[in-house]
C-alpha positions as CSV (number, residue, x, y, z in Angstrom):
1,M,0.0,0.0,0.0
2,A,1.6,3.2,-1.2
3,T,1.3,5.9,1.7
4,V,2.5,9.6,2.0
5,G,3.1,12.0,4.6
6,V,2.2,15.6,4.7
7,P,4.9,17.3,2.8
8,D,6.5,20.3,4.6
9,H,6.4,22.6,1.5
10,H,2.6,22.2,0.9
11,E,-0.1,23.9,3.0
12,S,-2.4,21.4,4.6
13,V,-6.2,22.4,4.4
14,S,-7.9,21.3,7.8
15,G,-11.3,21.2,8.3
16,T,-12.4,21.4,4.7
17,T,-15.7,20.3,3.8
18,T,-15.7,20.7,0.0
19,V,-12.9,21.1,-2.4
20,R,-13.7,21.7,-6.1
21,M,-11.7,20.7,-9.3
22,G,-9.7,23.6,-10.5
23,E,-9.0,24.7,-7.0
24,P,-5.8,23.9,-4.8
25,P,-4.9,21.3,-3.4
26,L,-6.6,19.4,-6.0
27,S,-4.1,19.1,-8.9
28,L,-5.2,18.7,-12.5
29,H,-3.2,16.5,-15.0
30,G,-3.7,15.6,-18.7
31,L,-5.5,18.6,-19.6
32,S,-4.0,21.4,-21.7
33,H,-6.7,24.0,-21.2
34,V,-8.4,24.7,-17.8
35,D,-10.9,27.6,-17.0
36,A,-12.9,26.4,-14.1
37,R,-15.1,29.5,-14.2
38,A,-16.2,28.9,-17.8
39,Q,-16.6,25.1,-16.9
40,E,-13.8,24.4,-19.4
41,F,-11.6,21.1,-18.8
42,W,-10.2,20.3,-22.1
43,R,-7.4,18.1,-23.3
44,L,-6.5,20.4,-26.2
45,P,-6.0,24.2,-26.1
46,P,-8.7,26.4,-27.9
47,D,-6.3,27.6,-30.7
48,L,-5.4,24.2,-31.7
49,I,-9.0,23.0,-31.7
50,A,-9.7,25.7,-34.2
51,S,-7.2,24.8,-36.5
52,L,-8.4,21.2,-36.8
53,P,-11.3,19.5,-38.6
54,E,-14.7,19.9,-37.2
55,P,-14.9,16.8,-35.1
56,Y,-12.1,18.2,-32.8
57,E,-14.7,20.8,-31.5
58,R,-16.2,17.8,-29.7
59,L,-13.1,15.5,-29.3
60,G,-10.7,18.2,-28.3
61,R,-13.0,19.1,-25.3
62,R,-13.2,15.8,-24.1
63,P,-11.3,15.2,-20.7
64,A,-10.0,11.7,-21.8
65,G,-6.9,10.9,-19.7
66,G,-7.5,13.9,-17.5
67,R,-6.8,13.3,-13.7
68,V,-7.6,14.9,-10.3
69,R,-5.1,14.2,-7.7
70,F,-4.6,14.9,-4.0
71,A,-3.5,13.4,-0.7
72,T,-5.5,13.0,2.4
73,N,-5.7,11.2,5.7
74,A,-9.6,10.9,5.4
75,T,-10.9,7.5,6.2
76,S,-13.8,8.1,3.7
77,F,-14.7,10.9,1.2
78,T,-17.4,11.6,-1.4
79,V,-16.8,12.3,-5.0
80,R,-19.4,14.3,-6.9
81,L,-19.6,14.9,-10.5
82,V,-21.7,17.0,-12.9
83,L,-21.4,16.6,-16.6
84,K,-22.1,19.3,-19.1
85,T,-22.7,17.1,-22.3
86,E,-24.7,13.9,-23.0
87,S,-24.2,11.4,-26.0
88,V,-24.7,7.8,-26.9
89,D,-21.6,5.6,-27.6
90,P,-22.9,2.4,-29.4
91,T,-19.5,0.7,-28.3
92,M,-19.8,1.6,-24.5
93,A,-22.1,1.2,-21.5
94,L,-23.3,4.5,-20.1
95,P,-21.1,4.4,-16.8
96,A,-18.2,3.6,-18.9
97,A,-18.5,6.4,-21.5
98,A,-19.5,9.1,-18.9
99,G,-18.3,7.7,-15.4
100,A,-15.1,8.8,-13.5
101,D,-13.2,6.1,-11.4
102,V,-11.1,6.4,-8.3
103,Y,-7.8,4.9,-7.5
104,I,-5.9,5.0,-4.0
105,G,-2.1,4.7,-4.1
106,A,0.5,5.1,-6.8
107,G,2.3,2.8,-9.3
108,M,2.0,-0.9,-9.5
109,G,0.4,-0.5,-5.8
110,A,-2.6,1.6,-6.8
111,R,-6.0,0.0,-6.3
112,F,-9.3,0.8,-7.9
113,V,-11.7,1.7,-5.1
114,G,-15.0,3.0,-6.8
115,Q,-16.5,4.6,-9.7
116,V,-18.9,7.7,-10.1
117,A,-21.2,7.5,-13.1
118,P,-24.7,8.2,-14.3
119,R,-27.1,5.1,-14.3
120,A,-29.5,6.5,-16.8
121,Y,-29.9,9.1,-19.5
122,G,-30.8,12.8,-18.7
123,Y,-27.7,13.2,-16.6
124,A,-26.3,16.4,-18.1
125,G,-26.3,19.0,-15.5
126,V,-27.4,16.5,-12.8
127,P,-25.0,15.7,-9.8
128,F,-24.2,12.2,-9.1
129,E,-22.0,10.9,-6.5
130,V,-20.0,7.9,-5.0
131,S,-18.7,7.5,-1.4
132,I,-15.3,6.1,-1.0
133,V,-13.9,4.3,2.0
134,K,-10.2,4.5,2.2
135,G,-8.8,3.6,5.6
136,P,-6.5,5.3,7.9
137,G,-3.2,7.1,7.0
138,W,-2.1,9.5,4.3
139,E,-2.6,8.3,0.8
140,T,-2.7,9.6,-2.8
141,V,-6.1,9.6,-4.6
142,T,-6.3,9.8,-8.1
143,I,-9.9,10.4,-10.0
144,N,-9.5,9.4,-13.7
145,L,-12.1,11.7,-15.6
146,P,-14.6,10.5,-18.1
147,R,-13.7,9.6,-21.7
148,N,-16.7,11.2,-23.7
149,E,-18.3,14.0,-21.6
150,Q,-17.3,17.6,-20.7
151,I,-17.4,18.3,-17.1
152,E,-19.2,21.1,-15.5
153,S,-17.8,20.5,-12.1
154,L,-16.4,17.9,-9.8
155,E,-16.1,18.2,-6.0
156,V,-14.7,16.0,-3.2
157,D,-16.3,16.3,0.3
158,L,-14.3,15.1,3.3
159,P,-15.3,14.8,7.2
160,P,-14.6,18.0,9.1
161,S,-11.6,16.4,10.9
162,A,-9.9,15.2,7.5
163,R,-6.9,16.9,6.2
164,L,-5.8,17.4,2.7
165,T,-2.8,18.5,0.6
166,V,-1.4,18.5,-2.8
167,A,-0.5,14.9,-4.2
168,P,3.2,14.1,-4.4
169,S,4.7,14.3,-7.6
170,Y,4.6,11.5,-10.2
171,R,7.8,9.4,-10.6
172,H,7.8,10.7,-14.0
173,A,6.6,14.2,-13.9
174,A,7.0,14.7,-17.6
175,P,4.0,13.2,-19.4
176,I,3.9,10.1,-21.7
177,V,2.1,11.2,-24.7
178,F,-0.2,8.8,-26.6
179,Y,-1.5,9.7,-30.1
180,G,-3.9,7.5,-31.7
181,S,-7.4,6.1,-32.5
182,S,-10.7,5.5,-30.5
183,I,-8.8,2.6,-28.8
184,T,-6.1,4.8,-27.7
185,E,-8.7,7.2,-26.5
186,G,-10.2,4.2,-24.3
187,A,-13.2,2.8,-26.2
188,A,-14.5,0.2,-25.2
189,A,-13.0,0.3,-21.7
190,P,-15.4,-0.5,-18.7
191,R,-14.2,2.7,-17.1
192,P,-11.3,5.2,-17.8
193,G,-8.6,3.9,-15.5
194,A,-9.0,0.3,-17.4
195,A,-7.8,2.1,-20.7
196,Y,-4.3,0.7,-21.7
197,T,-3.1,4.2,-21.7
198,S,-4.3,4.9,-18.3
199,T,-3.1,1.4,-16.9
200,V,0.6,1.8,-18.3
201,A,1.1,5.4,-17.1
202,R,-0.3,4.4,-13.7
203,W,2.0,1.3,-13.4
204,L,4.8,3.5,-14.3
205,D,3.9,6.2,-11.9
206,S,3.8,8.8,-14.8
207,D,1.9,11.7,-15.9
208,H,0.3,11.4,-19.3
209,L,-1.6,12.9,-22.2
210,N,-4.2,11.2,-24.2
211,Y,-4.4,12.3,-27.8
212,G,-6.5,9.4,-29.0
213,F,-9.2,10.8,-31.1
214,S,-12.2,8.5,-32.2
215,G,-12.6,8.5,-36.1
216,N,-9.9,11.0,-36.6
217,A,-6.2,11.1,-35.5
218,Q,-5.0,11.2,-39.2
219,G,-1.5,12.3,-38.7
220,E,-2.1,16.0,-38.5
221,Q,0.9,18.0,-38.6
222,A,-0.8,20.5,-36.2
223,V,-1.1,17.9,-33.6
224,A,2.7,16.7,-33.9
225,A,3.6,20.4,-33.6
226,H,1.7,20.7,-30.3
227,I,3.3,17.5,-28.9
228,A,6.8,18.4,-30.0
229,A,6.1,21.9,-28.4
230,H,6.0,20.4,-24.9
231,D,9.1,21.3,-22.9
232,A,9.5,17.6,-21.7
233,L,8.1,14.3,-22.3
234,T,9.1,11.1,-20.6
235,A,8.0,9.0,-23.9
236,F,6.0,9.3,-27.0
237,V,3.6,6.5,-28.2
238,L,2.6,6.7,-31.9
239,D,-0.4,4.6,-32.3
240,Y,-2.7,6.0,-35.3
241,D,-2.5,3.5,-38.2
242,H,-6.1,2.4,-37.8
243,N,-7.6,5.9,-38.4
244,A,-5.6,6.8,-41.4
245,P,-8.3,6.8,-44.3
246,T,-5.9,4.9,-46.6
247,V,-2.7,3.2,-46.5
248,E,-1.3,5.8,-48.8
249,H,-2.4,8.6,-46.5
250,L,-0.6,6.7,-43.7
251,D,2.3,6.5,-45.6
252,L,2.4,10.2,-46.5
253,T,2.0,11.2,-42.9
254,H,3.3,8.6,-40.5
255,R,7.2,9.4,-40.8
256,P,6.7,13.2,-40.9
257,F,4.6,12.8,-37.7
258,F,7.2,10.9,-35.9
259,E,10.0,13.2,-37.3
260,T,8.3,16.3,-36.2
261,V,8.1,15.0,-32.4
262,R,11.6,13.4,-32.6
263,A,13.3,16.5,-33.7
264,A,12.1,18.5,-30.8
265,H,12.8,15.6,-28.2
266,P,15.7,13.6,-29.7
267,D,16.6,11.6,-26.6
268,I,13.2,10.2,-25.4
269,P,11.7,6.7,-26.0
270,V,9.2,6.7,-28.9
271,L,7.3,3.6,-29.2
272,I,5.7,3.0,-32.6
273,M,2.6,0.6,-32.2
274,T,0.3,-0.8,-34.8
275,R,-3.5,-1.6,-34.3
276,P,-4.3,-4.7,-32.3
277,E,-7.6,-5.5,-33.9
278,V,-6.2,-7.1,-37.1
279,D,-8.3,-10.1,-37.6
280,A,-11.3,-8.5,-39.6
281,D,-9.1,-7.3,-42.2
282,P,-5.6,-9.0,-42.1
283,E,-4.4,-7.8,-45.5
284,D,-5.0,-4.1,-44.8
285,S,-3.6,-4.4,-41.2
286,A,-0.5,-5.9,-42.6
287,R,0.0,-3.0,-45.2
288,R,-0.5,-0.5,-42.4
289,R,2.0,-2.4,-40.2
290,D,4.5,-2.2,-43.0
291,V,4.3,1.4,-43.2
292,A,4.8,1.9,-39.4
293,M,7.5,-0.6,-39.6
294,E,9.5,1.5,-42.3
295,T,9.2,4.5,-40.2
296,F,10.8,2.5,-37.3
297,L,13.6,0.9,-39.6
298,T,14.3,4.2,-41.2
299,A,14.9,5.9,-37.8
300,R,17.0,2.8,-36.7
301,A,19.1,3.2,-39.9
302,D,19.7,6.8,-39.1
303,G,21.2,5.8,-35.8
304,D,18.0,6.4,-33.5
305,R,18.4,3.7,-30.6
306,Q,15.6,5.1,-28.7
307,V,12.7,4.2,-31.3
308,W,10.8,1.0,-30.5
309,F,8.4,-1.1,-32.3
310,L,5.5,-3.2,-30.9
311,D,3.4,-5.2,-33.6
312,G,-0.2,-4.8,-33.1
313,H,-0.6,-8.6,-34.3
314,E,0.7,-9.6,-31.0
315,L,-1.1,-7.5,-28.6
316,F,-4.1,-9.6,-27.9
317,G,-1.9,-12.9,-27.9
318,T,-3.1,-16.3,-29.5
319,V,-5.4,-17.6,-26.9
320,G,-8.6,-16.1,-26.4
321,R,-8.4,-13.5,-29.1
322,E,-12.2,-13.6,-29.6
323,E,-12.6,-12.4,-26.2
324,C,-10.5,-9.3,-26.5
325,T,-12.9,-7.1,-28.4
326,I,-16.6,-6.3,-28.3
327,D,-17.0,-5.8,-32.0
328,R,-13.9,-7.2,-33.7
329,L,-12.5,-3.6,-33.3
330,H,-12.7,-2.2,-29.8
331,P,-11.1,-4.0,-27.0
332,T,-12.9,-5.5,-23.9
333,S,-11.4,-5.2,-20.5
334,L,-9.2,-8.4,-21.3
335,G,-8.0,-6.6,-24.5
336,F,-7.0,-3.3,-22.9
337,H,-5.2,-5.3,-20.1
338,R,-3.3,-7.5,-22.5
339,M,-2.2,-4.4,-24.4
340,A,-1.2,-2.7,-21.1
341,V,1.0,-5.6,-20.2
342,R,2.9,-5.5,-23.6
343,V,3.4,-1.7,-23.7
344,H,4.3,-1.5,-20.1
345,A,7.0,-4.0,-20.7
346,V,8.4,-2.1,-23.7
347,L,8.4,1.3,-21.9
348,K,9.9,-0.1,-18.8
349,R,12.7,-1.5,-20.7
350,A,13.0,1.7,-22.8
351,L,13.2,3.9,-19.7
352,N,15.7,1.6,-18.0
353,L,13.6,0.9,-15.2
354,N,14.2,-2.1,-12.9
């Protein structure tokens, strides 16, 4: 069980009843644009959203990959969530698409303790909440924000005797950036913390940015430039071969996208992945894999020893593949877990972690 003390350099809040998202000591992660007064908690900044195709008006405002973190000695607390938007996702159950989940602890020791999610439609603007029993002692709490819906507010209620402080820093404070498809975004994980991106980052105790965009993520140079502009990254995972409209489009965009990020971050591990759901169209999947492999091989030939490749054909394994997707496309819990195990192993090796 991961525990923390009260850091001397952070001011603890004693007797707090309600603390709101966007206010200290709650810290926000995985979001590029935050304006709590305007109820804007977005993973892409407004200027980038405006420069991208129309679907990004919706997709860029999703908080997928976003997290609220804090540390507390409360033995119990309540999380209350209000969502601004409401939509139907045919690949995901309602609590999965619109719910947040709660973990206590850090790294491989983090444990899932509850989910706050609507149980019926008509939930936009309506508060729903969950009570969490934590146990005694100081621990880190992470709330993974919903994949699909924009957030109006999130509040944490604690007993009057409880104390609250800023969460300890991640082991890897610079984010891992994931860029890819609806699978990268988290479809159809049963809750946000079960997406392979969330799981890998949690196991590595790393901040992360989820730039998975359902039906989009087509190698846009504007997104590559946005990723490249980050001051520091722990690693970059390039995972968009599925969403390129054609193999030819992928061939035109894949290496330039990689090179834009690599030029700005010459020393970080870059993992090039291909899609896991290959069984529905093996020939097309193989052609796309070959394009991504060519980017990898070219980089290696140019002397890049921090570029890695993970073949999507291998992500689901050989036994029980039929149980790894819900529709021969989007992973089930089993599919996401198998992806996370493979990606974690590669990144752990790339980062020289024991």
